[in-house]
TORTOR-398520 format. One record per residue (C-alpha): residue in three letters; residue number from 1; x, y, z. Coordinates in nm, 2 decimals, decimal comma. Layout:
N
code_pos_c1_c2_c3
ALA_NUM_X_Y_Z
...
This chain:
268
code_pos_c1_c2_c3
MET_1_-0,01_0,00_0,00
THR_2_0,12_0,34_-0,10
THR_3_-0,06_0,65_0,00
ALA_4_0,08_1,03_-0,03
ASP_5_-0,06_1,33_0,10
MET_6_0,15_1,68_-0,12
SER_7_-0,03_1,89_0,11
THR_8_0,09_1,73_0,40
GLY_9_0,46_1,66_0,32
ILE_10_0,41_1,28_0,43
ASP_11_0,45_0,97_0,23
ILE_12_0,31_0,64_0,36
THR_13_0,42_0,27_0,22
THR_14_0,34_-0,04_0,41
GLY_15_0,44_-0,38_0,30
ASP_16_0,52_-0,73_0,51
GLY_17_0,43_-0,59_0,82
VAL_18_0,62_-0,27_0,83
ARG_19_0,44_0,06_0,78
THR_20_0,73_0,34_0,62
ILE_21_0,62_0,72_0,66
THR_22_0,84_0,94_0,46
PHE_23_0,87_1,32_0,57
ALA_24_0,85_1,45_0,19
ARG_25_0,94_1,79_0,16
PRO_26_1,31_1,77_0,01
GLU_27_1,28_2,11_-0,11
ARG_28_1,29_2,26_0,18
ARG_29_1,49_1,96_0,34
ASN_30_1,19_1,79_0,47
GLY_31_1,10_2,11_0,73
MET_32_0,76_2,08_0,91
ASP_33_0,46_2,31_0,97
MET_34_0,19_2,24_1,18
ALA_35_0,01_2,06_0,89
MET_36_0,27_1,83_0,86
PHE_37_0,31_1,79_1,21
ARG_38_-0,01_1,68_1,25
ALA_39_-0,01_1,42_0,96
TYR_40_0,31_1,26_1,05
TYR_41_0,10_1,22_1,44
ASP_42_-0,19_1,09_1,26
ALA_43_0,03_0,83_1,06
LEU_44_0,18_0,74_1,37
ALA_45_-0,13_0,71_1,56
GLU_46_-0,31_0,53_1,23
ALA_47_-0,03_0,24_1,22
ASP_48_-0,08_0,19_1,56
GLU_49_-0,39_0,11_1,57
ASP_50_-0,36_-0,11_1,22
PRO_51_-0,34_-0,46_1,35
GLY_52_-0,16_-0,58_1,05
VAL_53_0,17_-0,30_1,15
VAL_54_0,40_-0,48_1,34
ALA_55_0,69_-0,18_1,30
VAL_56_0,71_0,15_1,17
VAL_57_1,00_0,32_0,98
VAL_58_1,08_0,71_0,98
THR_59_1,29_0,89_0,74
GLY_60_1,33_1,16_0,51
ALA_61_1,31_1,24_0,12
GLY_62_1,60_1,39_-0,03
GLY_63_1,93_1,50_0,18
SER_64_1,76_1,60_0,50
PHE_65_1,58_1,37_0,79
CYS_66_1,40_1,67_0,89
SER_67_1,52_2,04_0,96
GLY_68_1,31_2,09_1,21
ALA_69_1,01_2,37_1,28
THR_70_0,96_2,61_0,96
PRO_71_0,90_2,97_1,07
ALA_72_0,53_2,95_1,02
LEU_73_0,53_2,68_1,26
LEU_74_0,73_2,89_1,50
ASP_75_0,47_3,17_1,47
ASP_76_0,21_2,96_1,53
LEU_77_0,38_2,84_1,87
THR_78_0,43_3,23_2,03
GLY_79_0,20_3,36_2,23
SER_80_0,03_3,29_2,56
ASP_81_-0,20_3,07_2,41
ALA_82_0,07_2,85_2,22
GLN_83_-0,02_2,53_2,43
ALA_84_-0,31_2,52_2,34
ARG_85_-0,30_2,62_2,00
LEU_86_-0,03_2,33_1,99
ALA_87_-0,28_2,08_2,15
LYS_88_-0,55_2,18_1,84
GLY_89_-0,36_2,20_1,62
LEU_90_-0,15_1,84_1,64
GLY_91_-0,49_1,67_1,74
HIS_92_-0,26_1,48_1,95
PRO_93_-0,02_1,49_2,29
PRO_94_0,35_1,63_2,23
HIS_95_0,45_1,28_2,33
LEU_96_0,26_1,05_2,15
PRO_97_0,55_0,87_2,01
LEU_98_0,58_0,73_2,36
THR_99_0,24_0,60_2,41
LEU_100_0,29_0,38_2,07
ARG_101_0,25_-0,01_2,13
THR_102_0,42_-0,02_1,78
PRO_103_0,81_-0,04_1,74
VAL_104_0,92_0,28_1,59
ILE_105_1,29_0,28_1,39
ALA_106_1,38_0,61_1,30
ALA_107_1,65_0,62_0,95
ILE_108_1,84_0,91_0,99
ASN_109_1,91_0,96_0,62
GLY_110_2,04_1,32_0,66
SER_111_2,06_1,64_0,90
ALA_112_1,83_1,62_1,17
ALA_113_1,78_1,97_1,34
GLY_114_1,51_2,08_1,64
LEU_115_1,21_1,95_1,59
GLY_116_1,37_1,71_1,35
LEU_117_1,61_1,60_1,60
VAL_118_1,33_1,51_1,85
HIS_119_1,12_1,31_1,64
ALA_120_1,43_1,09_1,60
LEU_121_1,48_1,09_1,97
TYR_122_1,11_0,99_1,98
ALA_123_1,20_0,67_1,80
ASP_124_1,29_0,32_1,97
ILE_125_1,57_0,26_1,76
ARG_126_1,79_0,50_1,54
PHE_127_1,99_0,38_1,20
MET_128_2,19_0,67_1,10
ALA_129_2,35_0,78_0,76
ASP_130_2,73_0,81_0,77
THR_131_2,75_1,16_0,64
ALA_132_2,47_1,30_0,83
GLN_133_2,46_1,53_1,13
LEU_134_2,29_1,60_1,44
SER_135_2,23_1,94_1,61
THR_136_1,96_2,05_1,92
VAL_137_1,99_2,41_1,77
PHE_138_1,78_2,56_2,03
THR_139_1,96_2,78_2,20
ARG_140_2,13_2,92_1,89
LEU_141_1,74_3,02_1,83
GLY_142_1,72_3,16_2,18
LEU_143_1,51_2,89_2,28
ILE_144_1,48_2,60_2,52
ALA_145_1,50_2,23_2,47
GLU_146_1,11_2,17_2,32
TYR_147_0,92_1,90_2,31
GLY_148_1,07_1,73_2,58
ALA_149_1,41_1,71_2,47
ALA_150_1,55_1,74_2,76
TRP_151_1,39_1,47_2,92
LEU_152_1,48_1,21_2,65
LEU_153_1,81_1,31_2,60
PRO_154_1,95_1,19_2,93
ARG_155_1,76_0,91_2,93
LEU_156_1,95_0,79_2,61
VAL_157_2,27_0,92_2,65
GLY_158_2,31_1,08_3,01
MET_159_2,34_1,39_3,16
GLY_160_2,69_1,52_3,06
ALA_161_2,64_1,44_2,66
SER_162_2,27_1,61_2,72
MET_163_2,41_1,93_2,89
ASP_164_2,64_1,93_2,57
LEU_165_2,46_1,83_2,34
LEU_166_2,19_2,09_2,47
LEU_167_2,38_2,39_2,58
SER_168_2,60_2,39_2,27
ALA_169_2,40_2,32_2,00
ARG_170_2,68_2,17_1,78
SER_171_2,67_1,98_1,49
VAL_172_2,73_1,60_1,59
SER_173_2,86_1,32_1,34
ALA_174_2,70_1,00_1,27
GLN_175_3,03_0,87_1,44
GLU_176_3,00_1,03_1,78
ALA_177_2,63_0,99_1,76
LEU_178_2,76_0,61_1,77
GLN_179_2,98_0,65_2,01
ILE_180_2,76_0,82_2,28
GLY_181_2,47_0,59_2,23
LEU_182_2,24_0,85_2,04
VAL_183_2,20_0,61_1,80
GLN_184_2,24_0,20_1,75
ARG_185_2,33_0,18_1,40
VAL_186_2,55_0,37_1,15
ALA_187_2,56_0,27_0,76
PRO_188_2,64_0,45_0,42
ARG_189_2,34_0,67_0,33
ALA_190_2,24_0,49_0,03
GLU_191_2,16_0,14_0,25
ILE_192_2,03_0,30_0,59
LEU_193_1,68_0,31_0,49
ARG_194_1,67_-0,06_0,34
LEU_195_1,85_-0,18_0,69
ALA_196_1,62_-0,02_0,88
VAL_197_1,34_-0,17_0,68
GLU_198_1,50_-0,51_0,71
TYR_199_1,55_-0,48_1,09
ALA_200_1,16_-0,36_1,12
GLU_201_1,09_-0,63_0,91
GLN_202_1,28_-0,92_1,11
LEU_203_1,08_-0,78_1,40
ALA_204_0,76_-0,82_1,19
LEU_205_0,85_-1,21_1,15
SER_206_1,01_-1,33_1,42
ASN_207_0,85_-1,16_1,72
SER_208_0,55_-1,15_1,92
PRO_209_0,38_-0,78_1,84
SER_210_0,19_-0,78_2,20
ALA_211_0,52_-0,91_2,35
MET_212_0,71_-0,60_2,19
ALA_213_0,44_-0,36_2,27
VAL_214_0,44_-0,44_2,65
VAL_215_0,81_-0,39_2,65
LYS_216_0,83_-0,08_2,51
GLN_217_0,53_0,02_2,80
GLN_218_0,79_-0,17_3,07
LEU_219_1,07_0,03_2,97
TRP_220_0,93_0,38_2,91
ARG_221_0,75_0,33_3,20
GLY_222_1,03_0,21_3,42
ILE_223_1,27_0,52_3,35
ALA_224_1,02_0,69_3,65
GLN_225_0,94_0,37_3,85
PRO_226_1,16_0,29_4,19
ALA_227_1,31_-0,02_4,10
ALA_228_1,14_-0,24_4,34
GLU_229_0,78_-0,11_4,20
ALA_230_0,93_-0,22_3,85
VAL_231_1,04_-0,52_3,91
VAL_232_0,70_-0,58_4,08
GLU_233_0,51_-0,49_3,77
SER_234_0,74_-0,70_3,60
VAL_235_0,63_-1,02_3,79
ALA_236_0,28_-0,97_3,75
LEU_237_0,33_-0,90_3,34
MET_238_0,51_-1,19_3,37
ASP_239_0,26_-1,41_3,49
ALA_240_0,00_-1,28_3,24
SER_241_0,26_-1,32_2,95
PHE_242_0,30_-1,70_3,03
ARG_243_-0,09_-1,74_3,01
SER_244_-0,09_-1,56_2,68
PRO_245_-0,16_-1,74_2,35
ASP_246_0,16_-1,60_2,19
PHE_247_0,36_-1,79_2,45
THR_248_0,20_-2,13_2,39
GLU_249_0,23_-2,09_2,05
ALA_250_0,58_-1,99_2,07
VAL_251_0,68_-2,28_2,27
ALA_252_0,48_-2,52_2,06
ALA_253_0,65_-2,38_1,73
MET_254_0,97_-2,49_1,90
ARG_255_0,88_-2,83_1,96
GLU_256_0,77_-2,86_1,57
ARG_257_1,09_-2,68_1,47
ARG_258_0,88_-2,41_1,25
LYS_259_0,84_-2,04_1,29
PRO_260_0,58_-1,94_1,53
VAL_261_0,23_-1,76_1,40
PHE_262_0,16_-1,48_1,65
GLY_263_-0,12_-1,29_1,69
ALA_264_-0,19_-0,93_1,61
LYS_265_-0,10_-0,64_1,89
GLY_266_-0,33_-0,67_2,19
SER_267_-0,61_-0,40_2,25
ARG_268_-0,51_-0,12_2,45
């Protein structure tokens, strides 16, 4: 399945359990206005509700992943009622990606700055082209760390690296991003999308969608939980997973020396 909405700059393709969402305004380096921001979040929410989608890949068209907010979006977000206008314009909470059950893999094909970098940070796993660069950019525009970036970055790379990246707003190479753990894989730009899609297809082929959804929730909730609380919760979830159809199917498949056939994502 392929869909494209030229009015919003979002292209969508689906195959083999993977939905690929592409920021498709290369003429403006995939800079994002409110309509494009809303369309992207709509596409994420729709993918999460589709039982046939097991993983999502997000990438950019042309030489950029996403250059950040356009001047029009920045204008939309000024004034005392900016928070209300953002909520109304998006139609989703700004932290929507953290609430998804479906794994999201960012294929960072080119530069990602500001809001574009935040979109990459909200992904669960990041693949990055070896020639791409990242920048928080906020302080160079007189802005603070937007859209939860100051919450996300320390949980991904630690406080020291986060202070450096957010205070300096300097450019970060793919090699440095890999070294500090900001991305999980670096490859030539021509291969990055293929590798990300292949990874997503492997998730769709081999893993339980319901189990992955629960693991995602465990990881994000666990960041803010005391250890004892997280362990108690994991024991309850483990008990439920032992009684799940997917576990029964996985055990049967091992005994029968075949691939398991898992069910679709569980309900919320």
